[in-house]
N, CA, C, O and the ligand as a Tripos MOL2 file, in Angstrom:
@<TRIPOS>MOLECULE
protein
  217   215    55     0     0
PROTEIN
NO_CHARGES

@<TRIPOS>ATOM
      1 N          -8.0700   17.5490   -0.7230 N.3       1 MET1
      2 CA         -7.5230   16.3670   -1.4110 C.3       1 MET1
      3 C          -6.9260   15.4260   -0.3910 C.2       1 MET1
      4 O          -6.3270   15.8440    0.6000 O.2       1 MET1
      5 N          -7.1030   14.1640   -0.6550 N.am      2 MET2
      6 CA         -6.5870   13.1570    0.2540 C.3       2 MET2
      7 C          -5.6020   12.2800   -0.4760 C.2       2 MET2
      8 O          -5.7260   12.0560   -1.6800 O.2       2 MET2
      9 N          -4.6370   11.7900    0.2410 N.am      3 SER3
     10 CA         -3.8030   10.7180   -0.3150 C.3       3 SER3
     11 C          -3.8240    9.5790    0.6830 C.2       3 SER3
     12 O          -3.9570    9.7800    1.8910 O.2       3 SER3
     13 N          -3.6900    8.3770    0.1450 N.am      4 LEU4
     14 CA         -3.6980    7.1970    0.9970 C.3       4 LEU4
     15 C          -2.3630    6.4850    0.8450 C.2       4 LEU4
     16 O          -1.9680    6.1070   -0.2590 O.2       4 LEU4
     17 N          -1.6860    6.3100    1.9460 N.am      5 ASP5
     18 CA         -0.4260    5.5890    1.9200 C.3       5 ASP5
     19 C          -0.6610    4.1310    2.2710 C.2       5 ASP5
     20 O          -1.2410    3.8170    3.3100 O.2       5 ASP5
     21 N          -0.2100    3.2540    1.4050 N.am      6 VAL6
     22 CA         -0.2930    1.8220    1.6820 C.3       6 VAL6
     23 C           1.0400    1.4240    2.3150 C.2       6 VAL6
     24 O           2.1040    1.5790    1.7150 O.2       6 VAL6
     25 N           0.9550    0.9130    3.5310 N.am      7 VAL7
     26 CA          2.1450    0.6380    4.3120 C.3       7 VAL7
     27 C           2.3300   -0.8590    4.4870 C.2       7 VAL7
     28 O           1.3970   -1.5650    4.8700 O.2       7 VAL7
     29 N           3.5260   -1.3390    4.2080 N.am      8 CYS8
     30 CA          3.8500   -2.7400    4.4360 C.3       8 CYS8
     31 C           3.8910   -3.0070    5.9250 C.2       8 CYS8
     32 O           4.6040   -2.3360    6.6700 O.2       8 CYS8
     33 N           3.1210   -3.9940    6.3520 N.am      9 SER9
     34 CA          3.0810   -4.2750    7.7830 C.3       9 SER9
     35 C           4.3180   -5.0370    8.2370 C.2       9 SER9
     36 O           4.5690   -5.1600    9.4360 O.2       9 SER9
     37 N           5.0810   -5.5410    7.2960 N.am     10 LYS10
     38 CA          6.2860   -6.2900    7.6570 C.3      10 LYS10
     39 C           7.4410   -5.3520    7.9910 C.2      10 LYS10
     40 O           8.1040   -5.5050    9.0170 O.2      10 LYS10
     41 N           7.6690   -4.3830    7.1130 N.am     11 CYS11
     42 CA          8.8310   -3.5160    7.2850 C.3      11 CYS11
     43 C           8.4590   -2.0650    7.5350 C.2      11 CYS11
     44 O           9.3180   -1.2500    7.8720 O.2      11 CYS11
     45 N           7.1860   -1.7380    7.3720 N.am     12 GLY12
     46 CA          6.7500   -0.3870    7.6980 C.3      12 GLY12
     47 C           6.9770    0.6280    6.5980 C.2      12 GLY12
     48 O           6.7490    1.8210    6.8010 O.2      12 GLY12
     49 N           7.4230    0.1760    5.4370 N.am     13 SER13
     50 CA          7.6720    1.1160    4.3510 C.3      13 SER13
     51 C           6.3860    1.4970    3.6470 C.2      13 SER13
     52 O           5.4830    0.6740    3.4970 O.2      13 SER13
     53 N           6.3060    2.7210    3.2230 N.am     14 VAL14
     54 CA          5.2040    3.1400    2.3610 C.3      14 VAL14
     55 C           5.5330    2.6460    0.9590 C.2      14 VAL14
     56 O           6.5030    3.0870    0.3420 O.2      14 VAL14
     57 N           4.7170    1.7310    0.4690 N.am     15 ILE15
     58 CA          5.0430    1.1240   -0.8220 C.3      15 ILE15
     59 C           4.1860    1.6630   -1.9470 C.2      15 ILE15
     60 O           4.4800    1.4370   -3.1210 O.2      15 ILE15
     61 N           3.1320    2.3710   -1.5980 N.am     16 TYR16
     62 CA          2.2490    2.8670   -2.6540 C.3      16 TYR16
     63 C           1.4520    4.0210   -2.0810 C.2      16 TYR16
     64 O           0.9610    3.9500   -0.9540 O.2      16 TYR16
     65 N           1.3270    5.0670   -2.8460 N.am     17 THR17
     66 CA          0.4940    6.1850   -2.4260 C.3      17 THR17
     67 C          -0.6050    6.3780   -3.4340 C.2      17 THR17
     68 O          -0.3470    6.5880   -4.6190 O.2      17 THR17
     69 N          -1.8130    6.3070   -2.9690 N.am     18 MET18
     70 CA         -2.9770    6.4610   -3.8330 C.3      18 MET18
     71 C          -3.4650    7.8960   -3.7570 C.2      18 MET18
     72 O          -3.6990    8.4280   -2.6710 O.2      18 MET18
     73 N          -3.6130    8.5040   -4.8900 N.am     19 ARG19
     74 CA         -4.1220    9.8680   -4.9460 C.3      19 ARG19
     75 C          -5.6410    9.8830   -5.0030 C.2      19 ARG19
     76 O          -6.2850   10.8790   -4.6730 O.2      19 ARG19
     77 N          -6.1860    8.7770   -5.4210 N.am     20 MET20
     78 CA         -7.6400    8.6700   -5.4590 C.3      20 MET20
     79 C          -7.9970    7.3650   -4.8050 C.2      20 MET20
     80 O          -7.1730    6.4590   -4.6820 O.2      20 MET20
     81 N          -9.2320    7.2850   -4.3910 N.am     21 LEU21
     82 CA         -9.6750    6.0440   -3.7790 C.3      21 LEU21
     83 C          -9.6990    4.9250   -4.8080 C.2      21 LEU21
     84 O         -10.4110    4.9930   -5.8110 O.2      21 LEU21
     85 N          -8.9240    3.9170   -4.5450 N.am     22 LYS22
     86 CA         -8.9180    2.7300   -5.3790 C.3      22 LYS22
     87 C          -8.9950    1.5480   -4.4260 C.2      22 LYS22
     88 O          -8.8100    1.6870   -3.2170 O.2      22 LYS22
     89 N          -9.2670    0.4050   -4.9860 N.am     23 SER23
     90 CA         -9.2840   -0.7500   -4.1090 C.3      23 SER23
     91 C          -7.8570   -1.1410   -3.7600 C.2      23 SER23
     92 O          -6.9240   -0.9100   -4.5300 O.2      23 SER23
     93 N          -7.7100   -1.7260   -2.6080 N.am     24 ILE24
     94 CA         -6.3860   -2.1600   -2.1840 C.3      24 ILE24
     95 C          -5.8400   -3.2000   -3.1450 C.2      24 ILE24
     96 O          -4.6260   -3.3240   -3.3060 O.2      24 ILE24
     97 N          -6.7240   -3.9440   -3.7800 N.am     25 LYS25
     98 CA         -6.2580   -4.9530   -4.7300 C.3      25 LYS25
     99 C          -5.5910   -4.3100   -5.9410 C.2      25 LYS25
    100 O          -4.6250   -4.8460   -6.4840 O.2      25 LYS25
    101 N          -6.1110   -3.1600   -6.3610 N.am     26 ASP26
    102 CA         -5.4680   -2.4590   -7.4720 C.3      26 ASP26
    103 C          -4.0800   -1.9730   -7.0900 C.2      26 ASP26
    104 O          -3.1530   -1.9960   -7.9010 O.2      26 ASP26
    105 N          -3.9500   -1.5340   -5.8510 N.am     27 ALA27
    106 CA         -2.6440   -1.0880   -5.3940 C.3      27 ALA27
    107 C          -1.6780   -2.2550   -5.3400 C.2      27 ALA27
    108 O          -0.5090   -2.1190   -5.7010 O.2      27 ALA27
    109 N          -2.1620   -3.3930   -4.8920 N.am     28 LEU28
    110 CA         -1.2940   -4.5740   -4.8070 C.3      28 LEU28
    111 C          -0.8980   -5.0670   -6.1800 C.2      28 LEU28
    112 O           0.2150   -5.5560   -6.3770 O.2      28 LEU28
    113 N          -1.7900   -4.9420   -7.1120 N.am     29 ARG29
    114 CA         -1.4770   -5.3870   -8.4660 C.3      29 ARG29
    115 C          -0.3110   -4.5770   -9.0200 C.2      29 ARG29
    116 O           0.5170   -5.1030   -9.7630 O.2      29 ARG29
    117 N          -0.2480   -3.3180   -8.6650 N.am     30 ALA30
    118 CA          0.8390   -2.4490   -9.1470 C.3      30 ALA30
    119 C           2.1910   -2.8840   -8.6040 C.2      30 ALA30
    120 O           3.2260   -2.5690   -9.1910 O.2      30 ALA30
    121 N           2.1910   -3.5980   -7.4990 N.am     31 THR31
    122 CA          3.4630   -4.0410   -6.9240 C.3      31 THR31
    123 C           3.6130   -5.5480   -6.9730 C.2      31 THR31
    124 O           4.4360   -6.1170   -6.2570 O.2      31 THR31
    125 N           2.8120   -6.2050   -7.8250 N.am     32 ASN32
    126 CA          2.8770   -7.6660   -7.9410 C.3      32 ASN32
    127 C           2.6590   -8.3760   -6.6100 C.2      32 ASN32
    128 O           3.2480   -9.4270   -6.3550 O.2      32 ASN32
    129 N           1.8240   -7.8060   -5.7740 N.am     33 ASN33
    130 CA          1.5140   -8.3980   -4.4820 C.3      33 ASN33
    131 C           2.7490   -8.5790   -3.6030 C.2      33 ASN33
    132 O           2.7860   -9.4440   -2.7270 O.2      33 ASN33
    133 N           3.7460   -7.7570   -3.8510 N.am     34 ARG34
    134 CA          4.9480   -7.8390   -3.0320 C.3      34 ARG34
    135 C           5.3420   -6.4580   -2.5500 C.2      34 ARG34
    136 O           5.0850   -5.4430   -3.1980 O.2      34 ARG34
    137 N           5.9660   -6.4580   -1.4050 N.am     35 CYS35
    138 CA          6.5820   -5.2230   -0.9600 C.3      35 CYS35
    139 C           7.8810   -5.0590   -1.7160 C.2      35 CYS35
    140 O           8.7400   -5.9370   -1.6420 O.2      35 CYS35
    141 N           8.0590   -3.9560   -2.4500 N.am     36 PRO36
    142 CA          9.2940   -3.7670   -3.2130 C.3      36 PRO36
    143 C          10.4880   -3.4650   -2.3260 C.2      36 PRO36
    144 O          11.6260   -3.4930   -2.7930 O.2      36 PRO36
    145 N          10.2520   -3.1820   -1.0740 N.am     37 VAL37
    146 CA         11.3420   -2.8380   -0.1610 C.3      37 VAL37
    147 C          11.9030   -4.0810    0.5120 C.2      37 VAL37
    148 O          13.1120   -4.3120    0.4670 O.2      37 VAL37
    149 N          11.0460   -4.8850    1.1360 N.am     38 CYS38
    150 CA         11.5330   -6.0560    1.8570 C.3      38 CYS38
    151 C          11.2730   -7.3440    1.0950 C.2      38 CYS38
    152 O          11.7530   -8.4040    1.4970 O.2      38 CYS38
    153 N          10.5170   -7.2720   -0.0080 N.am     39 GLY39
    154 CA         10.3080   -8.4380   -0.8390 C.3      39 GLY39
    155 C           9.2690   -9.4070   -0.3340 C.2      39 GLY39
    156 O           9.0590  -10.4520   -0.9490 O.2      39 GLY39
    157 N           8.6170   -9.0950    0.7600 N.am     40 ALA40
    158 CA          7.6310  -10.0030    1.3020 C.3      40 ALA40
    159 C           6.4160  -10.1000    0.3860 C.2      40 ALA40
    160 O           5.9080   -9.0840   -0.0890 O.2      40 ALA40
    161 N           5.9580  -11.3080    0.1430 N.am     41 ALA41
    162 CA          4.7030  -11.5020   -0.5670 C.3      41 ALA41
    163 C           3.5770  -11.2230    0.4150 C.2      41 ALA41
    164 O           3.5320  -11.7780    1.5120 O.2      41 ALA41
    165 N           2.6800  -10.3610    0.0010 N.am     42 LEU42
    166 CA          1.6670   -9.8840    0.9200 C.3      42 LEU42
    167 C           0.2850  -10.0240    0.3120 C.2      42 LEU42
    168 O           0.1240  -10.0340   -0.9080 O.2      42 LEU42
    169 N          -0.6860  -10.1270    1.1590 N.am     43 ASN43
    170 CA         -2.0650  -10.0740    0.7020 C.3      43 ASN43
    171 C          -2.7160   -8.8430    1.3270 C.2      43 ASN43
    172 O          -2.1400   -8.2210    2.2190 O.2      43 ASN43
    173 N          -3.9110   -8.4910    0.8620 N.am     44 PRO44
    174 CA         -4.5210   -7.2410    1.3330 C.3      44 PRO44
    175 C          -4.6040   -7.1190    2.8420 C.2      44 PRO44
    176 O          -4.5410   -6.0080    3.3690 O.2      44 PRO44
    177 N          -4.7410   -8.2220    3.5470 N.am     45 ALA45
    178 CA         -4.8460   -8.1550    5.0000 C.3      45 ALA45
    179 C          -3.5370   -7.7580    5.6600 C.2      45 ALA45
    180 O          -3.5130   -7.3780    6.8300 O.2      45 ALA45
    181 N          -2.4460   -7.8490    4.9050 N.am     46 ASP46
    182 CA         -1.1410   -7.5230    5.4700 C.3      46 ASP46
    183 C          -0.7990   -6.0450    5.3650 C.2      46 ASP46
    184 O           0.2170   -5.5960    5.8960 O.2      46 ASP46
    185 N          -1.6360   -5.3030    4.6890 N.am     47 PHE47
    186 CA         -1.3400   -3.9030    4.5080 C.3      47 PHE47
    187 C          -2.2100   -3.0540    5.4200 C.2      47 PHE47
    188 O          -3.3550   -3.3900    5.7260 O.2      47 PHE47
    189 N          -1.6380   -1.9700    5.8310 N.am     48 SER48
    190 CA         -2.4570   -0.9670    6.4620 C.3      48 SER48
    191 C          -2.4590    0.2680    5.5720 C.2      48 SER48
    192 O          -1.4850    0.5530    4.8740 O.2      48 SER48
    193 N          -3.5440    0.9770    5.6110 N.am     49 VAL49
    194 CA         -3.6830    2.1630    4.7820 C.3      49 VAL49
    195 C          -3.9380    3.3410    5.6910 C.2      49 VAL49
    196 O          -4.8350    3.3250    6.5330 O.2      49 VAL49
    197 N          -3.1390    4.3450    5.5020 N.am     50 THR50
    198 CA         -3.3290    5.5440    6.3150 C.3      50 THR50
    199 C          -3.6870    6.6990    5.3920 C.2      50 THR50
    200 O          -3.0500    6.9110    4.3610 O.2      50 THR50
    201 N          -4.6850    7.4180    5.7700 N.am     51 ALA51
    202 CA         -5.1270    8.5510    4.9810 C.3      51 ALA51
    203 C          -4.5660    9.8240    5.5830 C.2      51 ALA51
    204 O          -4.5410   10.0030    6.8000 O.2      51 ALA51
    205 N          -4.1220   10.6930    4.7090 N.am     52 SER52
    206 CA         -3.6500   11.9860    5.2080 C.3      52 SER52
    207 C          -4.1730   13.0710    4.2810 C.2      52 SER52
    208 O          -4.2590   12.8840    3.0670 O.2      52 SER52
    209 N          -4.5090   14.1710    4.8530 N.am     53 LYS53
    210 CA         -4.9820   15.3040    4.0520 C.3      53 LYS53
    211 C          -3.7720   16.1180    3.5980 C.2      53 LYS53
    212 O          -2.8520   16.3820    4.3710 O.2      53 LYS53
    213 N          -3.8000   16.4990    2.3510 N.am     54 LEU54
    214 CA         -2.6920   17.3030    1.8240 C.3      54 LEU54
    215 C          -3.0150   18.7830    1.9970 C.2      54 LEU54
    216 O          -2.2140   19.6380    1.6200 O.2      54 LEU54
    217 ZN          7.9930   -4.5260    3.3700 Zn       55 ZN55
@<TRIPOS>BOND
     1     1     2 1
     2     2     3 1
     3     3     4 2
     4     3     5 am
     5     5     6 1
     6     6     7 1
     7     7     8 2
     8     7     9 am
     9     9    10 1
    10    10    11 1
    11    11    12 2
    12    11    13 am
    13    13    14 1
    14    14    15 1
    15    15    16 2
    16    15    17 am
    17    17    18 1
    18    18    19 1
    19    19    20 2
    20    19    21 am
    21    21    22 1
    22    22    23 1
    23    23    24 2
    24    23    25 am
    25    25    26 1
    26    26    27 1
    27    27    28 2
    28    27    29 am
    29    29    30 1
    30    30    31 1
    31    31    32 2
    32    31    33 am
    33    33    34 1
    34    34    35 1
    35    35    36 2
    36    35    37 am
    37    37    38 1
    38    38    39 1
    39    39    40 2
    40    39    41 am
    41    41    42 1
    42    42    43 1
    43    43    44 2
    44    43    45 am
    45    45    46 1
    46    46    47 1
    47    47    48 2
    48    47    49 am
    49    49    50 1
    50    50    51 1
    51    51    52 2
    52    51    53 am
    53    53    54 1
    54    54    55 1
    55    55    56 2
    56    55    57 am
    57    57    58 1
    58    58    59 1
    59    59    60 2
    60    59    61 am
    61    61    62 1
    62    62    63 1
    63    63    64 2
    64    63    65 am
    65    65    66 1
    66    66    67 1
    67    67    68 2
    68    67    69 am
    69    69    70 1
    70    70    71 1
    71    71    72 2
    72    71    73 am
    73    73    74 1
    74    74    75 1
    75    75    76 2
    76    75    77 am
    77    77    78 1
    78    78    79 1
    79    79    80 2
    80    79    81 am
    81    81    82 1
    82    82    83 1
    83    83    84 2
    84    83    85 am
    85    85    86 1
    86    86    87 1
    87    87    88 2
    88    87    89 am
    89    89    90 1
    90    90    91 1
    91    91    92 2
    92    91    93 am
    93    93    94 1
    94    94    95 1
    95    95    96 2
    96    95    97 am
    97    97    98 1
    98    98    99 1
    99    99   100 2
   100    99   101 am
   101   101   102 1
   102   102   103 1
   103   103   104 2
   104   103   105 am
   105   105   106 1
   106   106   107 1
   107   107   108 2
   108   107   109 am
   109   109   110 1
   110   110   111 1
   111   111   112 2
   112   111   113 am
   113   113   114 1
   114   114   115 1
   115   115   116 2
   116   115   117 am
   117   117   118 1
   118   118   119 1
   119   119   120 2
   120   119   121 am
   121   121   122 1
   122   122   123 1
   123   123   124 2
   124   123   125 am
   125   125   126 1
   126   126   127 1
   127   127   128 2
   128   127   129 am
   129   129   130 1
   130   130   131 1
   131   131   132 2
   132   131   133 am
   133   133   134 1
   134   134   135 1
   135   135   136 2
   136   135   137 am
   137   137   138 1
   138   138   139 1
   139   139   140 2
   140   139   141 am
   141   141   142 1
   142   142   143 1
   143   143   144 2
   144   143   145 am
   145   145   146 1
   146   146   147 1
   147   147   148 2
   148   147   149 am
   149   149   150 1
   150   150   151 1
   151   151   152 2
   152   151   153 am
   153   153   154 1
   154   154   155 1
   155   155   156 2
   156   155   157 am
   157   157   158 1
   158   158   159 1
   159   159   160 2
   160   159   161 am
   161   161   162 1
   162   162   163 1
   163   163   164 2
   164   163   165 am
   165   165   166 1
   166   166   167 1
   167   167   168 2
   168   167   169 am
   169   169   170 1
   170   170   171 1
   171   171   172 2
   172   171   173 am
   173   173   174 1
   174   174   175 1
   175   175   176 2
   176   175   177 am
   177   177   178 1
   178   178   179 1
   179   179   180 2
   180   179   181 am
   181   181   182 1
   182   182   183 1
   183   183   184 2
   184   183   185 am
   185   185   186 1
   186   186   187 1
   187   187   188 2
   188   187   189 am
   189   189   190 1
   190   190   191 1
   191   191   192 2
   192   191   193 am
   193   193   194 1
   194   194   195 1
   195   195   196 2
   196   195   197 am
   197   197   198 1
   198   198   199 1
   199   199   200 2
   200   199   201 am
   201   201   202 1
   202   202   203 1
   203   203   204 2
   204   203   205 am
   205   205   206 1
   206   206   207 1
   207   207   208 2
   208   207   209 am
   209   209   210 1
   210   210   211 1
   211   211   212 2
   212   211   213 am
   213   213   214 1
   214   214   215 1
   215   215   216 2
@<TRIPOS>SUBSTRUCTURE
     1 MET1         2 RESIDUE 1 A MET
     2 MET2         6 RESIDUE 1 A MET
     3 SER3        10 RESIDUE 1 A SER
     4 LEU4        14 RESIDUE 1 A LEU
     5 ASP5        18 RESIDUE 1 A ASP
     6 VAL6        22 RESIDUE 1 A VAL
     7 VAL7        26 RESIDUE 1 A VAL
     8 CYS8        30 RESIDUE 1 A CYS
     9 SER9        34 RESIDUE 1 A SER
    10 LYS10       38 RESIDUE 1 A LYS
    11 CYS11       42 RESIDUE 1 A CYS
    12 GLY12       46 RESIDUE 1 A GLY
    13 SER13       50 RESIDUE 1 A SER
    14 VAL14       54 RESIDUE 1 A VAL
    15 ILE15       58 RESIDUE 1 A ILE
    16 TYR16       62 RESIDUE 1 A TYR
    17 THR17       66 RESIDUE 1 A THR
    18 MET18       70 RESIDUE 1 A MET
    19 ARG19       74 RESIDUE 1 A ARG
    20 MET20       78 RESIDUE 1 A MET
    21 LEU21       82 RESIDUE 1 A LEU
    22 LYS22       86 RESIDUE 1 A LYS
    23 SER23       90 RESIDUE 1 A SER
    24 ILE24       94 RESIDUE 1 A ILE
    25 LYS25       98 RESIDUE 1 A LYS
    26 ASP26      102 RESIDUE 1 A ASP
    27 ALA27      106 RESIDUE 1 A ALA
    28 LEU28      110 RESIDUE 1 A LEU
    29 ARG29      114 RESIDUE 1 A ARG
    30 ALA30      118 RESIDUE 1 A ALA
    31 THR31      122 RESIDUE 1 A THR
    32 ASN32      126 RESIDUE 1 A ASN
    33 ASN33      130 RESIDUE 1 A ASN
    34 ARG34      134 RESIDUE 1 A ARG
    35 CYS35      138 RESIDUE 1 A CYS
    36 PRO36      142 RESIDUE 1 A PRO
    37 VAL37      146 RESIDUE 1 A VAL
    38 CYS38      150 RESIDUE 1 A CYS
    39 GLY39      154 RESIDUE 1 A GLY
    40 ALA40      158 RESIDUE 1 A ALA
    41 ALA41      162 RESIDUE 1 A ALA
    42 LEU42      166 RESIDUE 1 A LEU
    43 ASN43      170 RESIDUE 1 A ASN
    44 PRO44      174 RESIDUE 1 A PRO
    45 ALA45      178 RESIDUE 1 A ALA
    46 ASP46      182 RESIDUE 1 A ASP
    47 PHE47      186 RESIDUE 1 A PHE
    48 SER48      190 RESIDUE 1 A SER
    49 VAL49      194 RESIDUE 1 A VAL
    50 THR50      198 RESIDUE 1 A THR
    51 ALA51      202 RESIDUE 1 A ALA
    52 SER52      206 RESIDUE 1 A SER
    53 LYS53      210 RESIDUE 1 A LYS
    54 LEU54      214 RESIDUE 1 A LEU
    55 ZN55       217 GROUP 0 **** ****
């Protein structure tokens, strides 16, 4: 099983963890295109996604 952490490139916080492969846009929609930690409005290019095996 894999999980994907979506990381805010502004503050480095993990703002969303995907348990299944979804598009980054779906992940952003869940957070209103904002980082809930630092409040930055972000677009998909501003995020990095790191995959880790559980
Ligand atoms: Zn942030």
